KELUMNU-840080 format. One record per atom (N, C-alpha, C, O): residue in three letters; x, y, z. Coordinates in steps of 0.02 Angstrom, whole numbers, plus 50000, padded with zeros to 5 digits. Example, Ala and Ser with C-alpha at 12.3 -4.5 7.8 and 13.67 -1.06 7.14 Angstrom:
KELUMNU-840080
Ala506604971650390
Ala506154977550390
Ala506604983550390
Ala507124983450423
Ser506424988850354
Ser506844994750357
Ser506455000250394
Ser506705005750402
***
This chain:
KELUMNU-840080
Unk481765555160323
Unk482125548060294
Unk481455543060280
Unk481115541760330
Unk481325541060236
Unk480705535060255
Unk480965529560294
Unk481575528260290
Unk480595526160330
Unk480535519860373
Unk480735512460337
Unk480755512560275
Unk480855507860360
Unk480665501160320
Unk480105500160345
Unk479925500860404
Unk479725497860283
Unk479095497060267
Unk479015489860240
Unk479435487260204
Unk478385486560262
Unk478355479660228
Unk477625482060176
Unk477085484960186
Unk477915479260126
Unk477315482260055
Unk477145474760023
Unk477475471259985
Unk476715474060043
Unk476085466860004
Unk475985468359933
Unk475585472559915
Unk476335465059894
Unk476045464459802
Unk475705459359795
Unk475795453759818
Unk475315461159765
Unk474615457659740
Unk474595456659669
Unk474335461659644
Unk474775451759620
Unk474555452159546
Unk474105447559527
Unk474185441559538
Unk473425450859487
Unk473045447959450
Unk473345442759428
Unk473935442259412
Unk472855438059426
Unk473055428559383
Unk472755427059334
Unk472465421659330
Unk472755432559275
Unk472435430659230
Unk473055430759181
Unk473035434559133
Unk473685426059192
Unk474155424559153
Unk474765428259206
Unk474725430859261
Unk475385426959152
Unk476105430259211
Unk476125436759192
Unk476505440559222
Unk475825438459154
Unk475835445459136
Unk476015450859194
Unk476425455459200
Unk475495447859237
Unk475465454259300
Unk475715453359343
Unk475615456659394
Unk476215447359338
Unk476605444959397
Unk477305449959363
Unk477515455459383
Unk477505446259314
Unk477805449559248
Unk478075458659267
Unk478665460659267
Unk477655461359277
Unk477645467759277
Unk477925471659351
Unk478305476359364
Unk477445465959397
Unk477705468659454
Unk478495465059473
Unk478475461959526
Unk478895465059453
Unk479545461359476
Unk480025467359481
Unk480385468059531
Unk480015473059409
Unk480535477559408
Unk480105482359459
Unk480525486659474
Unk479515483859492
Unk479315487759542
Unk479415485659620
Unk479565489459667
Unk479285477959621
Unk479685474859684
Unk480435475959710
Unk480675476859766
Unk480765475459628
Unk481495476659651
Unk481675480759650
Unk482275480259665
Unk481455488159636
Unk481575496259639
Unk481605494459737
Unk482065494659777
Unk480675492159744
Unk480545493859823
Unk481185490159858
Unk481365492359912
Unk481535484759831
Unk482035480759860
Unk482395486359862
Unk482345489159917
Unk482745489059826
Unk483325493059816
Unk483415499059869
Unk483935501759886
Unk482705500559892
Unk482535505759937
Unk482425504160013
Unk482195508160054
Unk482655496960026
Unk482815494460073
Unk481835491760117
Unk481705492760176
Unk481485489360081
Unk480925490360108
Unk480765482560102
Unk480935480560046
Unk480535478460134
Unk480175471660169
Unk479845469860098
Unk479445474460090
Unk479795465660042
Unk479465462759994
Unk478725458560031
Unk478755456460088
Unk478275458060002
Unk477855449860053
Unk477455452059969
Unk477305457659948
Unk477335442859927
Unk477055443359887
Unk476245440259893
Unk476155436959944
Unk475885440659866
Unk475045436659902
Unk474965434659825
Unk475015439059782
Unk474835427759807
Unk474435424559747
Unk474515418259755
Unk474705415759808
Unk474345414459694
Unk474295406859681
Unk474795404759688
Unk475295407959701
Unk474745398259681
Unk475295393359677
Unk475745395359604
Unk476355395759611
Unk475545396259560
Unk475755395959469
Unk476195404259491
Unk476785405159478
Unk475785409159524
Unk476315414959526
Unk476785413359575
Unk477335411659553
Unk476705413459640
Unk477245409759696
Unk477785408059641
Unk478195412559629
Unk477845400559598
Unk478385399559574
Unk478625401859532
Unk479095398659508
Unk478465408159501
Unk478795411959446
Unk479045418459500
Unk479545421659484
Unk478745419859550
Unk479175424359570
Unk479725423859630
Unk480165427959644
Unk479505415559675
Unk480335415059689
Unk480795412959660
Unk481275412559698
Unk480945410659592
Unk481285411159544
Unk481725418059542
Unk482275418159514
Unk481445423759573
Unk481605430459551
Unk481855432559631
Unk482435432859651
Unk481485433359654
Unk481545435859740
Unk481615431059781
Unk481205430859827
Unk482095426359780
Unk482315420259840
Unk482275423759924
Unk482275420159973
Unk482245430459928
Unk482235430759992
Unk481595436260005
Unk481595440260052
Unk481125435659962
Unk480725438759995
Unk480055433660038
Unk480165427760053
Unk479355437260054
Unk478945432260099
Unk478505430660034
Unk478425434259985
Unk478265425160045
Unk477545423059982
Unk477045419060052
Unk477165414760095
Unk476465423060036
Unk475985420160055
Unk475445417459993
Unk475365419159934
Unk475105412360035
Unk474705408960012
Unk473905413759997
Unk473435413360037
Unk473865418159933
Unk473355422359921
Unk472945423759859
Unk472825429159832
Unk472715416459839
Unk472575415259764
Unk472105422159746
Unk471875425359793
Unk471975424459670
Unk471595427159653
Unk470975425359607
Unk471005419359592
Unk470555427659586
Unk470165426159552
Unk470405424759478
Unk470615429359443
Unk470365417859456
Unk470505416159377
Unk470065415059346
Unk469535412259361
Unk470355418259274
Unk469785419259225
Unk470145412159184
Unk470725410059179
Unk469475409659156
Unk469665404459086
Unk469235406959050
Unk468655408659063
Unk469615407158985
Unk469185411658920
Unk468875405258876
Unk469175399858877
Unk468435405758849
Unk468065404158802
Unk468295399258746
Unk468575403858716
Unk468405394558711
Unk468505392158648
Unk468165394258580
Unk468395393658523
Unk467565396658600
Unk467315397558552
Unk466995405758562
Unk467085409158511
Unk466695408658611
Unk466445414858637
Unk466945421958637
Unk467415422858676
Unk466715426958579
Unk467285431958619
Unk467395432358677
Unk466945430158712
Unk468005435058710
Unk468215435058777
Unk467855441358816
Unk467945441258876
Unk467595444958799
Unk467325450158823
Unk466555448358841
Unk466315451858886
Unk466165443858814
Unk465555440558831
Unk465695433658875
Unk465195430158885
Unk466085432258892
Unk466405428458932
Unk466645429859005
Unk466555426359055
Unk466995436559001
Unk467125441359057
Unk466195442159097
Unk465995440559152
Unk465905444659047
Unk465405447859058
Unk465015442659105
Unk464815443959162
Unk464955437359076
Unk464605429859101
Unk464695428559174
Unk464305427559221
Unk465585429059162
Unk465905426359249
Unk465975434159303
Unk466185434659360
Unk465715439259261
Unk465725445959313
Unk465415443459387
Unk465825443759433
Unk464865441559400
Unk464575441659479
Unk465045435559503
Unk464735435159556
Unk465395431859507
Unk465815427759513
Unk466495433659546
Unk466665435659602
Unk466655434259500
Unk467125441059501
Unk467135445559570
Unk467505445359619
Unk466685448659556
Unk466295451859614
Unk466365447159678
Unk466885448059709
Unk465995443059699
Unk465995439259751
Unk466585437859750
Unk466685437759811
Unk467245436159720
Unk467835433559763
Unk468155441359766
Unk468645441359803
Unk468065445759749
Unk468495451559750
Unk468045457259824
Unk468295462359847
Unk467435454559844
Unk467185455459911
Unk467795450759956
Unk468105453060003
Unk467855444759935
Unk467895437159985
Unk468525440759999
Unk468615441860059
Unk468975442759961
Unk469925442959966
Unk469925450659982
Unk470495452659994
Unk469455455659985
Unk469365462660022
Unk469475458160097
Unk470015458660127
Unk468975454260122
Unk469075453660187
Unk469645450360222
Unk469815451660280
Unk469955445260176
Unk470545440560179
Unk471015445260204
Unk471405445460251
Unk470805449560148
Unk471525457460169
Unk471855458260220
Unk472445458760237
Unk471095458660252
Unk471275462760340
Unk471535457260374
Unk471765459560426
Unk471605451460373
Unk472115446760406
Unk472695446060412
Unk473055445360461
Unk472825446460333
Unk473505446060320
Unk473715452560335
Unk474315452360347
Unk473495458260339
Unk473735466060361
Unk474005462860435
Unk474585461560448
Unk473465462160475
Unk473605459560544
Unk474205456360556
Unk474645459060590
Unk474295450260530
Unk474755444660539
Unk475215445560517
Unk475645441860541
Unk475515450760459
Unk476215450460428
Unk476505457760441
Unk477055459760425
Unk475835462160483
Unk476115468360496
Unk476265473960441
Unk476715478160447
Unk475755473560378
Unk475835477760315
Unk475865484160311
Unk475375486860338
Unk476255487760288
Unk476115495460279
Unk475665496060213
Unk475085497860213
Unk476065494060150
Unk475715496360102
Unk475515490260060
Unk475785484760070
Unk474995491260011
Unk474515484759990
Unk474705489059922
Unk474635495159916
Unk475035483359858
Unk474915487659784
Unk474545480759748
Unk474765475059738
Unk474085483059738
Unk473475477159696
Unk473665476359618
Unk473445481259587
Unk473915472759587
Unk473865472759498
Unk473145470059475
Unk472925464559460
Unk472905475559479
Unk472145475559441
Unk471535470059493
Unk470955468959474
Unk471825467259554
Unk471255464959580
Unk471015467759645
Unk471285467559700
Unk470395470659625
Unk469945476759624
Unk469755478459712
Unk469615483659742
Unk469865470159740
Unk469725471459821
Unk469915474959875
Unk469635478259918
Unk470755472759855
Unk471175474659889
Unk471435481059915
Unk472025482659914
Unk470885485059942
Unk471005491659972
Unk470685492460056
Unk470175489560076
Unk471015495860087
Unk470995494860150
Unk470945502260189
Unk471495504960192
Unk470575505160210
Unk470695511660235
Unk471245512260300
Unk471455517660322
Unk471385507360320
Unk471815508460367
Unk472675508760346
Unk473115508660389
Unk472795509060287
Unk473545511160274
Unk473515511860195
Unk472955511560172
Unk473965512660157
Unk474185515960098
Unk473925511660062
Unk474035506060085
Unk473545511660002
Unk473405505159962
Unk473525507559891
Unk473445513659882
Unk473725503259832
Unk473965507059788
Unk473675500859712
Unk473805494959703
Unk473315504859678
Unk473005499859615
Unk473375500359557
Unk473485506359546
Unk473615496659514
Unk473895496059448
Unk473645494759404
Unk473615488859386
Unk473435498159379
Unk473415496959290
Unk473545501059241
Unk473975505459247
Unk473105499959174
Unk473525501059123
Unk472895503959073
Unk472925506659018
Unk472365502559110
Unk471385503959099
Unk471365506459133
Unk471425504659191
Unk471265513859105
Unk470675517359158
Unk470015518359100
Unk469485521259110
Unk470205515459047
Unk469465515659009
Unk469385507058983
Unk469775503858947
Unk468945505359007
Unk468655496058982
Unk468435498958877
Unk467995502358851
Unk468865496058859
Unk468615495458787
Unk468115490058780
Unk468115484358804
Unk467465494558723
Unk466895489858729
Unk466965486558657
Unk467435489258628
Unk466635481158613
Unk466535479858574
Unk466125487258511
Unk465895492358536
Unk466135486458465
Unk465995493858421
Unk465405494558433
Unk465255500158454
Unk464655487958426
Unk464115489958453
Unk463975493558480
Unk463595498258468
Unk464495490958557
Unk464225495158620
Unk464675501458631
Unk464585505858673
Unk465005501258601
Unk465675507258606
Unk465185515458631
Unk465425520758651
Unk464655514058623
Unk464155521358671
Unk464095519558739
Unk463655522758769
Unk464465514458779
Unk464165512458827
Unk464965513758880
Unk465005513158941
Unk465525515558832
Unk466135513158865
Unk465865520258937
Unk465935518958996
Unk465755523058927
Unk465675528359004
Unk465465524859038
Unk465565528359088
Unk465155519059065
Unk464925516059107
Unk465545511659140
Unk465645511759201
Unk465945507859097
Unk466605506559125
Unk467175511359145
Unk467665508959174
Unk467135519159131
Unk467565521759152
Unk467265523659210
Unk467615523659260
Unk466595525559215
Unk466275526959301
Unk466495521159343
Unk466845521659394
Unk466255515359316
Unk466525509259355
Unk467265508459401
Unk467365506259458
Unk467735511359351
Unk468505509059348
Unk468765515259411
Unk469205514459453
Unk468215523059398
Unk468355526659435
Unk468305527159526
Unk468585529559575
Unk467625522259504
Unk467405519059586
Unk467915515959619
Unk468115516959676
Unk468145511459569
Unk468515506759616
Unk469325511459622
Unk469705509059663
Unk469475515359597
Unk470165518659618
Unk470075524959644
Unk470495529459649
Unk469355525059665
Unk469425531259715
Unk469365525459799
Unk469335528959850
Unk469355519959808
Unk469575517959857
Unk470165516559865
Unk470275515959925
Unk470605515759835
Unk471585516359857
Unk471575521859852
Unk471125525259826
Unk472175524059880
Unk472645529859902
Unk473045531959838
Unk473235537759829
Unk473135527459798
Unk473465528559724
Unk473255524459674
Unk473275518659695
Unk473125524559638
Unk473215522359565
Unk473925521259500
Unk473935524759449
Unk474265517759510
Unk474555519559465
Unk474855514259377
Unk474955508359363
Unk474875519759348
Unk474615516559283
Unk475645517359232
Unk476075521459214
Unk475485510959232
Unk476315508359197
Unk476355511559121
Unk476215508359069
Unk476505516559123
Unk476425519759037
Unk476555525959062
Unk476515527459122
Unk476775531258996
Unk477065537759004
Unk476395543558990
Unk475875541858961
Unk476525549459013
Unk475955553259024
Unk475845556758971
Unk475275558358953
Unk476445558558936
Unk476235562658878
Unk476025558958807
Unk475955552858815
Unk475885561258732
Unk475795561558688
Unk476145555458656
Unk475875553058606
Unk476805552258683
Unk477295547158680
Unk477065540658722
Unk477495538658762
Unk476345536258720
Unk476415531358778
Unk476125526858726
Unk475915528258670
Unk476195516658784
Unk475825511958746
Unk475255511858739
Unk474955508958694
Unk475035515058782
Unk474205511258802
Unk473595516558770
Unk472985515658773
Unk473925521858742
Unk473415526058710
Unk472555527958720
Unk472535533558743
Unk472065526158714
Unk471325529058732
Unk471205523558810
Unk470765524958850
Unk471535519258818
Unk471485513858878
Unk471955520358950
Unk471825521059010
Unk472315522758919
Unk472595528159025
Unk472405535258963
Unk472885538758981
Unk472175538158923
Unk472395544358896
Unk471725549458870
Unk471155547958852
Unk471915552958873
Unk471165555358819
Unk470425558358875
Unk469885560958863
Unk470755556558927
Unk469925558758983
Unk470135561159034
Unk470725560259052
Unk469715564459068
Unk469635565759136
Unk470155560459168
Unk470015554459159
Unk470675561659200
Unk470935558159241
Unk470875559959317
Unk471075565559329
Unk470585555559386
Unk470625555359446
Unk471555557859476
Unk472155557559461
Unk471035560159526
Unk472015564259539
Unk472435560359603
Unk472895562359637
Unk472075554259603
Unk472825551359633
Unk472995544859578
Unk473315540059600
Unk472775544959513
Unk473385542359460
Unk474065547559468
Unk474175553659470
Unk474445541259473
Unk475125544059446
Unk475425539759377
Unk475335533659375
Unk475655542059339
Unk476025538959276
Unk476625536259307
Unk476985540459332
Unk476865528859312
Unk477475528159318
Unk477965526159287
Unk478505524959314
Unk477785525559199
Unk478225523459141
Unk478325516459132
Unk478035512859172
Unk478605514359098
Unk478505507859073
Unk478995504859120
Unk479585506259131
Unk478485499059152
Unk478835492959167
Unk479145486759150
Unk478655483259137
Unk479685483059142
Unk479905480459098
Unk480395474959162
Unk480755477759204
Unk480365470259160
Unk480995465259195
Unk481425463059166
Unk481825459359195
Unk481495464859090
Unk482005462259049
Unk482675468059052
Unk483275466959048
Unk482275474659060
Unk482855479159049
Unk483175480359094
Unk483005480859153
Unk483855481359061
Unk484475481759115
Unk485265484959079
Unk485495483959023
Unk485555488959135
Unk486165491559130
Unk486475489959069
Unk486595494259026
Unk486645482859064
Unk487125477559054
Unk486825474058991
Unk487085468858971
Unk486505475758972
Unk486135471958891
Unk486715471658851
Unk487035476358829
Unk486845463558843
Unk487085461258781
Unk486635465058703
Unk486125468258715
Unk486835464558645
Unk486385464158598
Unk486775461258537
Unk487085464158492
Unk486635454358551
Unk486955449658487
Unk486605451958417
Unk486065454858411
Unk487025449958368
Unk486625448958307
Unk486185444558315
Unk486285439158344
Unk485605446458288
Unk484925446558264
Unk484905440758219
Unk485245441858168
Unk484575434058220
Unk484635429458195
Unk483945429758154
Unk483475433658166
Unk483985424458100
Unk483345424158062
Unk482675419458072
Unk482165417858042
Unk483135417858158
Unk482495411758192
Unk481865414858200
Unk481905420258172
Unk481335414258223
Unk480655415158228
Unk480645414658315
Unk480935410458350
Unk480285419458334
Unk480275418758409
Unk479555420258448
Unk479315425858458
Unk479255413758469
Unk478565414958490
Unk478455414858557
Unk478575410158595
Unk478185421058574
Unk478235420958667
Unk477285420258673
Unk476975424258638
Unk476875415358715
Unk476435411958737
Unk476295415658809
Unk476615415758861
Unk475635418758787
Unk475385421758855
Unk474685421458868
Unk474275419958824
Unk474555422658923
Unk473605422858921
Unk473255418158952
Unk473645413458957
Unk472705416458979
Unk472285413459000
Unk472155405958942
Unk472215406758882
Unk472005399958967
Unk471615396658929
Unk471075394458908
Unk470655395958951
Unk470845391858868
Unk471155387858814
Unk471355392158756
Unk471485389658701
Unk471365401558774
Unk471535402558706
Unk472155402958703
Unk472225405258646
Unk472725402258728
Unk473235400558748
Unk473605395158711
Unk474065395758670
Unk473235388458741
Unk473315384958669
Unk473315382758607
Unk473675379458570
Unk472585386558606
Unk472255385258535
Unk473015392058475
Unk473205392358416
Unk473115395258530
Unk473655400458496
Unk474255394958467
Unk474385393858408
Unk474515392458514
Unk475045388358536
Unk475005383058484
Unk475555380658470
Unk474545380858454
Unk474165372958411
Unk474215376158360
Unk474675373158331
Unk474035381258320
Unk474005385058278
Unk474685387158239
Unk474865386458181
Unk474945389858293
Unk475835391858277
Unk476275388358245
Unk476635389258196
Unk476105382158300
Unk476645376058295
Unk476435371658229
Unk476845368358198
Unk475715371858211
Unk475565367058145
Unk475755372758077
Unk475845371058018
Unk475775378158097
Unk476135383658037
Unk476785381858017
Unk476915380357959
Unk477455382158088
Unk477965381858081
Unk478235375258051
Unk478795374658027
Unk477715370058057
Unk478005362758050
Unk477785362757990
Unk478135360057947
Unk477225365457972
Unk477105362657896
Unk477605366357860
Unk477795362157820
Unk478005372657848
Unk478315375757814
Unk479065374257827
Unk479485377557796
Unk479235370057866
Unk479775368057876
Unk480365373757902
Unk480975373557894
Unk480005377957929
Unk480465383857972
Unk480675381858049
Unk480415377158080
Unk481175386058075
Unk481335385358124
Unk480965391058200
Unk480875397158198
Unk480895388458234
Unk480575394458273
Unk480645390258349
Unk480555384258363
Unk480855396858395
Unk480945395958473
Unk480295397558503
Unk480035403158499
Unk480065392958533
Unk479405395558581
Unk479445396458653
Unk479375391058681
Unk479515400758687
Unk479335401958761
Unk478615401058789
Unk478195405458782
Unk478475394058828
Unk478075394358841
Unk477715396858892
Unk477125395558906
Unk478115400558923
Unk477765405559018
Unk477515400259053
Unk477005402059083
Unk477705392359065
Unk477525386359107
Unk478145385159180
Unk478485380159191
Unk478115392359223
Unk478525390359274
Unk478535386059304
Unk479105384659323
Unk478085382059325
Unk477985374459364
Unk478075369059315
Unk477915363759343
Unk478275367859250
Unk478515362459213
Unk479195359859266
Unk479625362459302
Unk479045355159253
Unk479785349759261
Unk480455349059200
Unk481005346459208
Unk480245351559154
Unk480935352559115
Unk480935357359066
Unk480435358659031
Unk481505360059062
Unk481545367559065
Unk481535367258986
Unk481035370058962
Unk481945364558945
Unk481925365058868
Unk481745357658838
Unk481895352558869
Unk481425357658777
Unk481565351958754
Unk481535353858668
Unk481625359658652
Unk481415349858625
Unk481475351058547
Unk480855344958513
Unk480695339058514
Unk480735349658492
Unk480195343658441
Unk479975346058340
Unk479525348958309
Unk480635342358325
Unk480645344158253
Unk481055350858245
Unk481595352058271
Unk480785353758215
Unk481065360858203
Unk480965365958237
Unk480995371758217
Unk480765363058321
Unk480245369258367
Unk480885366558424
Unk481205361358427
Unk480875371858458
Unk481525374258487
Unk481015375158556
Unk480695380158542
Unk480795373158615
Unk480415376558678
Unk480685375958734
Unk480885370658759
Unk480715380858755
Unk480805384758819
Unk480355385158906
Unk480095390658918
Unk480315381658939
Unk479615380858970
Unk479415387759011
Unk478875390759013
Unk480115389459046
Unk480175396159072
Unk480835397559090
Unk481065395859144
Unk481235401559035
Unk481855402559062
Unk481885408259104
Unk481395411959111
Unk482515409159137
Unk482685415059181
Unk482725420559131
Unk482685420159070
Unk482825427859182
Unk482765431859134
Unk483205434159105
Unk483115439259072
Unk483855430759110
Unk484455433859071
Unk484415429359004
Unk484555432358952
Unk484225422759000
Unk484055418858940
Unk483485422258886
Unk483495423358826
Unk482835423558954
Unk482335425158900
Unk482615434158859
Unk482335436858811
Unk482955435758880
Unk483165446358855
Unk483655440758809
Unk483415441558753
Unk484075436658804
Unk484495434558755
Unk484355431658699
Unk484695431958648
Unk483785428558708
Unk483305425558656
Unk482945432258612
Unk483065434358556
Unk482535434258655
Unk482295441358607
Unk482665447158584
Unk482425451558549
Unk483555446758613
Unk483735451058574
Unk484215447758507
Unk484525450958464
Unk484175442158513
Unk484625436558474
Unk483955433958410
Unk484155430758362
Unk483355435158414
Unk482915435258357
Unk482505439158328
Unk482025442058354
Unk482735439658254
Unk482375443758207
Unk481605447058194
Unk481355452658183
Unk481345438858205
Unk480425441958200
Unk480195437958237
Unk480255431858233
Unk479815442058288
Unk479675439258341
Unk478695439758331
Unk478395444258301
Unk478415434358362
Unk477645433858346
Unk477405433158434
Unk477615428958474
Unk476945438258445
Unk476565435158535
Unk475965438758531
Unk475845442658485
Unk475595437458578
Unk474755439658596
Unk475215447658589
Unk475805449358579
Unk474545451258601
Unk474425457958609
Unk474615461258694
Unk474625467058716
Unk474755454558724
Unk474595457858804
Unk475185463758827
Unk475785463358816
Unk474905468358855
Unk475225471858869
Unk475925472658907
Unk476385475958882
Unk475985468558989
Unk476555466959009
Unk477315465058924
Unk477885467158914
Unk476925460958892
Unk477195457958816
Unk477645464858766
Unk478155465058732
Unk477165469458782
Unk477195475858751
Unk477785479558785
Unk478305481258757
Unk477635480658847
Unk478245485558854
Unk478845482158894
Unk479255485058930
Unk478775474158876
Unk479445472258900
Unk479955470858822
Unk480495467958823
Unk479615473758758
Unk479935473158716
Unk480275478758694
Unk480865479358675
Unk479645484058700
Unk480065490858686
Unk480385493058733
Unk480515499058741
Unk480565488358772
Unk481215492558845
Unk482015489758786
Unk482475493358767
Unk481885482758773
Unk482355480458742
Unk482275482358638
Unk482425478358594
Unk482045488258631
Unk482155490858570
Unk481875484858523
Unk482195484158471
Unk481415481058532
Unk481185477758464
Unk480425476558463
Unk480015478558504
Unk480295472558401
Unk479715475758382
Unk479325466758376
Unk479605461458391
Unk478665467658350
Unk478495460658353
Unk477835460958297
Unk477785466158265
Unk477355455758287
Unk476945454858255
Unk476265452358291
Unk476075446558286
Unk475915457358328
Unk475475455158385
Unk474855449858352
Unk474665450358293
Unk474655446258387
Unk473765442458366
Unk473705442158422
Unk473895438458467
Unk473345447158416
Unk472655446958499
Unk472535443958519
Unk473075441358504
Unk472275439658553
Unk471805435158587
Unk471045436658562
Unk470685440358595
Unk470855434158514
Unk470115431658475
Unk469625435858542
Unk469615433258598
Unk469185443458526
Unk468725444458574
Unk468995448358615
Unk468565452558631
Unk469735449858653
Unk469765453058697
Unk470075459458668
Unk470635460658644
Unk469485463458677
Unk469365473858655
Unk470165475258666
Unk470535476658618
Unk470355474858727
Unk471055478258737
Unk471765475858699
Unk472225479458680
Unk471715470858696
Unk472205467458648
Unk472055469658581
Unk472505471758544
Unk471455469358562
Unk471345471158492
Unk471505477758472
Unk471835479458423
Unk471215481458517
Unk471245487458530
Unk472015492758532
Unk472135498158506
Unk472385488258572
Unk473165490758574
Unk473405488058487
Unk473615491858444
Unk473325482458482
Unk473675478558424
Unk473805482458350
Unk474275482258310
Unk472995487258351
Unk472875492458291
Unk473075499458312
Unk473265503158267
Unk473065501758373
Unk473425508158410
Unk474255506458372
Unk474465509858325
Unk474605501358400
Unk475085499958384
Unk475225500858326
Unk475455505958301
Unk475095496258304
Unk475185495558232
Unk475015503458176
Unk475225504458119
Unk474635507258212
Unk474615512558168
Unk475205516058184
Unk475525518558138
Unk475325516358224
Unk476035520158249
Unk476635518258204
Unk477065522458193
Unk476675512158179
Unk477335510058133
Unk477715505658187
Unk478165501958164
Unk477575505458277
Unk477935500958322
Unk477875495558307
Unk478355491958321
Unk477315492158273
Unk477145483258280
Unk476635482558230
Unk476265487258216
Unk476615476658201
Unk476165473258134
Unk475725471258203
Unk475755471358265
Unk475255469258144
Unk474575465558181
Unk474185461958124
Unk474065463958067
Unk473965454558164
Unk473895449358108
Unk473235447458163
Unk473425444458214
Unk472615448858159
Unk472255445058176
Unk471975436658179
Unk471865432658133
Unk471915435958246
Unk471985425858246
Unk471585423658192
Unk471665417758177
Unk471155426858158
Unk470565422858114
Unk471035423558043
Unk470825421357990
Unk471695426858050
Unk471815429057973
Unk472665425258006
Unk473195427657986
Unk472685420758044
Unk473355417558058
Unk473455412257994
Unk473065408157971
Unk474125414057977
Unk474245408157932
Unk475025410157881
Unk475455413657908
Unk475145407557808
Unk475605409457811
Unk476015417657773
Unk476545418857744
Unk475535420957790
Unk475485427057788
Unk475915430957821
Unk476205435557792
Unk475985429557884
Unk476305428757931
Unk476935429357926
Unk477175433557964
Unk477375426057885
Unk478105424957870
Unk478235429257838
Unk478835429557825
Unk477735435457803
Unk477935440657751
Unk477465446857797
Unk477455451557757
Unk477215448357837
Unk476985454257887
Unk477585458657873
Unk478155456557883
Unk477515462957857
Unk477905470857854
Unk478355472157926
Unk478015472957977
Unk479025472457932
Unk479195473358008
Unk479285478458024
Unk479835480258006
Unk479035482258051
Unk479135491358075
Unk479735491558074
Unk480155487158087
Unk479825500258049
Unk480625497758076
Unk480815506958111
Unk481285510758099
Unk480225507558157
Unk480415514158196
Unk479945511358274
Unk479415508258280
Unk480395514158323
Unk480155513058392
Unk480195518958422
Unk480595522958397
Unk479795521058484
Unk479995525958518
Unk480525528658553
Unk480445527758614
Unk480935530958542
Unk481665533258572
Unk481515536058610
Unk481035539858616
Unk482245533758672
Unk482235535358726
Unk481605535758778
Unk481605539758825
Unk481095531658767
Unk480535531258807
Unk480675526558864
Unk480205526258903
Unk481155523058879
Unk481255518458941
Unk481665522258977
Unk481625520859037
Unk482175527958960
Unk482605529359008
Unk482175536159029
Unk482295539759077
Unk481695537058986
Unk481555543759025
Unk480835538259091
Unk480675540659145
Unk480665533959075
Unk480135530959126
Unk480465531459198
Unk480285534659247
Unk480965527859188
Unk481555526559250
Unk481485531859299
Unk481375530059357
Unk481535537259288
Unk481465542059315
Unk480625546759351
Unk480445550859392
Unk480405542959306
Unk479585545059299
Unk479385539459386
Unk479105541559437
Unk479625532959372
Unk479535528959436
Unk479955531459514
Unk479815531959574
Unk480275532159490
Unk480705533059578
Unk480685540059592
Unk480985541759643
Unk480305545759547
Unk479925553159580
Unk479235548859617
Unk479105550459675
Unk478925545059593
Unk478185543559628
Unk478375540059680
Unk478135542159733
Unk478715535659684
Unk478915530459733
Unk479255534759788
Unk479265533359848
Unk479495539659763
Unk479745544959834
Unk479065547659854
Unk478875544959907
Unk478685551659832
Unk477945553559844
Unk477595548259877
Unk477145549759916
Unk477745541959867
Unk477085536159881
Unk477385534559975
Unk477015535160024
Unk477995532959977
Unk478475530360024
Unk478465535860087
Unk478715534860142
Unk478095542560064
Unk478105545760118
Unk477955543260168
Unk477705537860157
Unk477995545360260
Unk477515543560308
Unk477015544360313
Unk476605540560339
Unk476935550460285
Unk476025550960290
Unk475625549560265
Unk475745548160206
Unk475025548960283
Unk474545544960243
Unk474065550960232
Unk473555550260199
***
């Protein structure tokens, strides 16, 4: 029998998606009677406190990227990589004190590369075992694969939130290559799925889901607002701003929710006929878990989102409109009519099996 463990969960702070996908994982660990600790910056902790009022919260901010207004995002990340490396080394040593102060038994790091520790079990969570390079530099992708493997080897396990078989969401990002022995596919992670789902009749309203770092997040919001205002169409916008003091407001034909709770978010997604969002992986997992498709508008120059949009639209599960082509055509974009059947039910059993292995007392 497993003893109760103190488990520290630290999400990457490049948008709320990384924190969002830790919610179902933390919830399952709580159900198994383990103590949950969250380590992050203010915005993520504000978000998580609403879902886990009984957890322990530690001020432990990660590196926060800010995207460029003009440069492709892969160049922005490349230019800031020395700062990322410095921050990762620094938080690696800060982690040691947190482990001592809170008697941590297991650390779960969602894409924060420095949060491993030789003295206990550590888990790295990522759906990218391969970093997608821009087309002119695609021949260099093997260097990214090697770098990720180097990081993964520092951890006891690597959790990939996806299915292992051919029906998967991440495609070449985590499939079609030699997989390190400590990698475990844990299925689809979605905070919105539940056995009590109601399925209201979908209205003709458009739902806009905002996500990702600034300033690209606001660029997308401004463009989509103007588009709907100019055409006089009703839209609901989910801002994803948990620190906002106003929960809901309206501006003409635009209805805005700053950060609704999970039930409201779920009902809004299920109740809208057409959804427009970025190509973030967490958003995609949540939509799939609810049996909903969307029109994906990937962040300009973010190769991961651009690949996912192409891959999933190629399967007929989502539609794809590049940001530079964002305009009236989005209202007539073909609505996909097929989604992978039963994928989320299969993934639930997969997560339980992996957690059973990880929570064994031997290291």
